[in-house]
C-alpha positions in Angstrom: 1.3 34.1 20.8 1.8 31.0 18.6 -0.2 27.9 19.5 0.5 24.3 18.6 -2.3 21.7 18.7 -1.7 18.0 19.1 -4.6 15.6 18.1 -4.5 12.0 19.4 -7.1 10.3 17.3 -9.0 7.1 18.2 -12.0 5.6 16.6 -14.6 7.4 18.8 -12.8 10.2 20.7 -10.0 12.6 19.8 -7.9 14.1 22.6 -6.8 17.7 22.0 -3.8 19.5 23.6 -2.8 23.1 22.9 0.6 24.4 23.9 2.5 27.7 23.3 6.1 28.3 22.2 7.4 27.4 25.6 5.5 24.1 25.5 3.2 25.2 28.3 -0.3 23.8 28.2 -2.8 26.4 27.1 -5.9 24.3 26.8 -6.9 20.6 27.0 -10.0 18.9 25.8 -11.6 16.2 23.8 -14.0 15.8 21.0 -15.8 13.2 19.0 -13.7 12.1 16.1 -15.6 14.3 13.6 -13.8 17.0 11.6 -16.5 19.5 12.1 -16.5 19.1 15.9 -12.7 19.3 16.1 -12.7 22.4 13.9 -15.3 24.0 16.1 -13.2 23.4 19.2 -10.1 25.0 17.6 -12.0 28.0 16.3 -12.2 29.3 19.8 -8.4 29.8 19.8 -8.7 32.3 16.9 -5.8 32.9 14.5 -3.1 32.1 17.0 -3.0 28.4 15.9 0.2 27.9 14.0 0.1 24.1 13.4 -2.3 21.3 14.1 -0.6 17.9 14.1 -2.0 14.3 13.9 -0.2 11.0 13.4 -0.5 8.7 10.4 -3.4 6.2 10.8 -6.4 4.7 9.2 -8.6 7.8 9.8 -5.8 10.3 8.9 -6.7 10.9 5.2 -10.3 11.8 6.0 -9.5 14.0 9.0 -6.5 15.7 7.3 -8.4 16.7 4.2 -11.5 17.8 6.1 -9.6 19.9 8.5 -7.5 21.4 5.7 -10.7 22.3 3.9 -11.8 24.1 7.1 -8.8 26.4 6.9 -6.7 24.8 9.6 -2.9 24.5 9.2 -2.8 20.7 9.5 0.4 18.6 9.3 0.5 14.9 9.3 3.4 13.4 11.4 5.3 10.2 11.0 3.9 7.8 13.6 7.3 6.0 14.0 9.1 9.1 15.0 6.2 10.2 17.2 6.4 6.9 19.0 9.9 7.8 20.2 8.5 11.0 21.9 5.5 9.1 23.4 7.7 6.4 24.9 9.9 9.0 26.6 7.0 9.8 29.0 6.5 7.9 32.2 2.8 7.4 31.4 1.0 6.2 28.4 -2.4 7.8 28.1 -4.3 9.5 25.2 -4.0 12.9 26.9 -0.2 12.4 27.3 0.1 11.4 23.6 -1.7 14.5 22.5 0.6 16.6 24.6 3.6 14.9 23.1 2.4 15.6 19.6 1.8 19.3 20.4 5.3 19.6 22.0 6.9 18.0 18.9 5.2 20.7 16.7 6.4 23.4 19.1 10.1 22.3 18.9 10.0 21.3 15.3 11.0 17.7 16.0 8.7 16.0 13.6 8.7 14.5 10.1 5.8 15.7 7.9 4.2 13.0 5.8 2.7 13.3 2.4 -1.1 12.6 2.6 -2.6 11.2 -0.6 -5.9 12.5 -1.8 -9.1 10.5 -1.4 -9.2 9.4 -5.1 -5.9 7.6 -4.6 -7.4 5.9 -1.5 -10.5 4.9 -3.6 -8.2 3.3 -6.1 -6.4 1.5 -3.4 -9.7 0.3 -1.9 -10.6 -1.1 -5.3 -7.3 -3.0 -5.6 -7.5 -4.1 -1.9 -11.0 -5.6 -2.5 -9.8 -7.4 -5.6 -6.7 -8.7 -3.7 -8.9 -10.1 -0.9 -11.2 -11.8 -3.4 -8.2 -13.4 -5.2 -7.0 -14.8 -1.8 -10.5 -16.2 -1.1 -10.5 -17.8 -4.6 -7.2 -19.4 -4.0 -8.4 -20.7 -0.6 -11.5 -22.1 -2.2 -9.6 -24.0 -4.8 -7.4 -25.5 -2.1 -10.4 -26.4 0.0 -12.1 -28.3 -2.8 -8.9 -30.2 -3.6 -8.5 -31.0 0.1 -12.0 -32.4 0.4 -11.6 -34.7 -2.5 -8.1 -35.9 -1.8 -9.1 -38.5 0.9 -11.3 -40.1 -1.7 -8.5 -40.5 -4.2 -9.7 -37.6 -6.4 -6.9 -35.5 -7.8 -7.6 -32.6 -10.2 -4.8 -31.2 -12.4 -3.2 -28.0 -11.2 -3.5 -26.7 -14.7 -7.2 -27.2 -14.9 -9.1 -24.0 -15.8 -12.1 -22.8 -13.9 -14.7 -24.5 -16.1 -12.8 -27.8 -16.2 -12.1 -27.7 -12.5 -15.8 -27.2 -11.8 -16.8 -30.1 -14.1 -14.2 -32.5 -12.8 -15.0 -31.7 -9.1 -18.7 -32.2 -9.5 -18.4 -35.4 -11.6 -16.0 -36.9 -9.1 -18.5 -36.9 -6.2 -21.8 -37.1 -8.1 -22.7 -40.5 -6.5 -22.0 -39.3 -3.0 -24.8 -37.0 -1.8 -23.1 -35.6 1.3 -19.8 -35.0 -0.5 -21.5 -33.5 -3.5 -23.4 -31.1 -1.3 -20.2 -29.9 0.4 -18.2 -29.5 -2.8 -21.1 -27.9 -4.8 -21.5 -25.2 -2.1 -17.9 -24.3 -2.4 -18.0 -24.4 -6.2 -21.0 -22.1 -6.3 -19.2 -19.6 -4.0 -16.1 -20.0 -6.2 -18.0 -19.1 -9.3 -19.5 -16.0 -7.6 -16.1 -14.9 -6.4 -14.6 -15.3 -9.9 -17.4 -13.2 -11.3 -16.8 -10.5 -8.8 -13.1 -10.5 -9.6 -13.9 -10.1 -13.3 -16.1 -7.1 -12.5 -13.4 -5.4 -10.4 -10.9 -6.1 -13.2 -13.2 -4.3 -15.6 -13.4 -1.3 -13.2 -9.6 -1.2 -13.0 -9.3 -1.2 -16.8 -11.8 1.6 -17.1 -9.8 3.7 -14.6 -6.5 2.9 -16.3 -7.7 3.9 -19.8 -8.5 7.3 -18.5 -5.2 7.8 -16.6 -2.3 9.0 -18.8 0.4 8.0 -16.3 -0.8 4.4 -16.2 -0.9 4.4 -20.0 2.9 5.3 -20.0 3.6 2.7 -17.3 2.0 -0.2 -19.2 4.4 0.3 -22.1 6.9 -1.5 -19.9 6.9 -5.3 -20.5 5.4 -7.2 -17.6 3.5 -4.2 -16.2 -0.3 -4.5 -16.6 -3.3 -2.4 -15.4 -3.2 -3.8 -11.8 0.5 -2.9 -11.3 0.2 0.5 -13.0 -2.8 1.5 -10.9 -1.3 0.3 -7.7 1.9 2.2 -8.4 0.1 5.4 -9.4 -2.2 5.2 -6.3 0.7 4.7 -4.0 2.9 7.5 -5.4 0.2 9.9 -6.6 2.7 12.8 -7.2 6.0 11.7 -8.9 7.6 15.1 -8.3 7.8 14.6 -4.5 10.8 12.5 -5.1 14.0 14.5 -5.7 15.8 11.5 -7.0 14.2 8.6 -8.8 16.2 6.1 -6.8 14.4 7.2 -3.6 11.2 5.4 -4.7 12.9 2.1 -4.1 13.5 2.9 -0.5 10.0 4.4 -0.2 8.5 1.1 -1.3 10.7 -1.0 1.0 12.7 -2.5 -1.8 16.2 -1.5 -0.5 18.3 -3.5 2.1 18.2 -2.6 5.8 21.5 -1.7 7.3 22.8 -1.6 10.9 26.1 0.1 11.6 27.5 0.8 15.0 31.2 1.0 15.8 33.0 -1.9 14.1 29.8 -3.7 13.4 28.2 -3.2 9.9 25.5 -5.6 9.0 23.3 -5.5 5.8 19.9 -7.3 6.1 17.2 -8.1 3.6 14.9 -5.5 2.2 13.2 -3.2 4.7 9.6 -4.0 3.5 8.6 -0.4 4.5 5.9 1.4 2.6 2.9 0.0 0.7 2.8 -3.8 0.7 0.4 -4.0 -2.3 2.6 -1.9 -4.7 5.7 -3.8 -3.6 3.9 -7.1 -4.2 2.7 -6.2 -7.7 6.1 -4.8 -8.7 7.7 -8.1 -7.6 5.1 -10.0 -9.7 5.7 -7.8 -12.7 9.5 -8.5 -12.4 8.7 -12.2 -12.2 6.5 -11.9 -15.3 9.2 -10.1 -17.2 11.7 -12.8 -16.5 9.5 -15.8 -17.1 6.6 -14.9 -19.3 7.4 -11.9 -21.5 8.9 -13.1 -24.8 10.1 -9.8 -26.3 13.8 -9.0 -25.9 14.9 -5.9 -24.1 18.0 -4.7 -22.2 15.9 -4.7 -19.0 15.0 -8.4 -19.3 18.6 -9.2 -20.3 19.9 -7.4 -17.2 17.4 -9.3 -15.0 18.3 -12.7 -16.5 22.0 -12.0 -16.1 21.5 -11.0 -12.5 19.4 -14.2 -11.8 22.3 -16.4 -13.0 24.6 -14.5 -10.7 22.7 -14.1 -7.4 19.7 -16.4 -7.8 16.2 -15.8 -9.1 14.6 -14.5 -5.9 17.1 -11.8 -5.3 17.1 -10.9 -9.0 13.3 -10.5 -9.0 13.6 -8.1 -6.0 16.4 -6.1 -7.7 14.3 -6.0 -10.9 11.2 -4.8 -9.0 13.3 -2.0 -7.5 14.6 -1.1 -11.0 11.0 -1.2 -12.4 9.9 1.3 -9.7 12.6 3.7 -10.7 11.8 3.2 -14.4 8.0 3.7 -13.9 8.7 6.9 -11.9 10.9 8.2 -14.6 8.4 7.5 -17.4 5.7 9.2 -15.3 7.8 12.3 -14.9 8.9 12.5 -18.5 5.4 11.5 -19.8 7.0 9.1 -22.3 6.8 5.4 -23.2 9.3 2.7 -22.6 11.7 2.2 -25.5 13.4 -1.2 -25.2 16.9 -1.6 -26.5 16.8 -4.9 -28.4 19.7 -7.3 -27.7 20.9 -10.2 -29.7 19.9 -13.7 -28.7 
């Protein structure tokens, strides 16, 4: 008898439901959300377990790889499709959700999701920490400017970190209360800047040891941050049959709604990894505005910007960069720009 196991995972407790081929409940139970305890519960079922399914979520990578290492046939299911099955039930409980997942496995109505390894998640954690610190740094700059503005103090937007610190301290040196407020923010700003520099160094160390990132950084506008974010998000370039599919995977393709005579095209879907999409967009902007070397890629982007506007052109160029980076990764080759005449 084939058995199918649905796991509804929460932070503390995981509900377990086991059904057979006819979707009849064989066993129900719960366990602490620990891979060892879940595997121990399922060992009682013997070798009859055909599939064990859980939804995508924050704990999924950890549970998936641990249960896989325990020898269980685990599959990760797309939470968006699973939500349709969950909503079809008259009740919404964790037990009912686990049963819905088990029934989806039994009837084959599920979309398996590629689960990245823990090294990729470590790299994404590094980039996520850096991104958060950059946001804090930007907020601190704005906060200091906002505190000084009521007193008529305006610091140039182009002021570097050292000059900004000196001008801000000098502007309020005669006011003890204001100086104490601004100095506290400037001290935190200096500490945050130092931490960002340390994380940037860690990113460069990882990138220098990663061959795929080395190939990606040969593309103008693509630096260590963008290369590592793309590599950590994709992990395996061969899981895409067509290179163009990576644009849709990263949410860089337009959404479409067609029903009867109505056919509407919206803006990009913004599905997938926000961080990788953001850095690809920034790389496209850098290529169009900062990179001085000529290439067919840049000429294409500039021509498109004149035709449809800079914002849409940057999005289209980001999608083109994603396809290009995936191709270079697969071929293990460097970018070879075709020079164009000025």
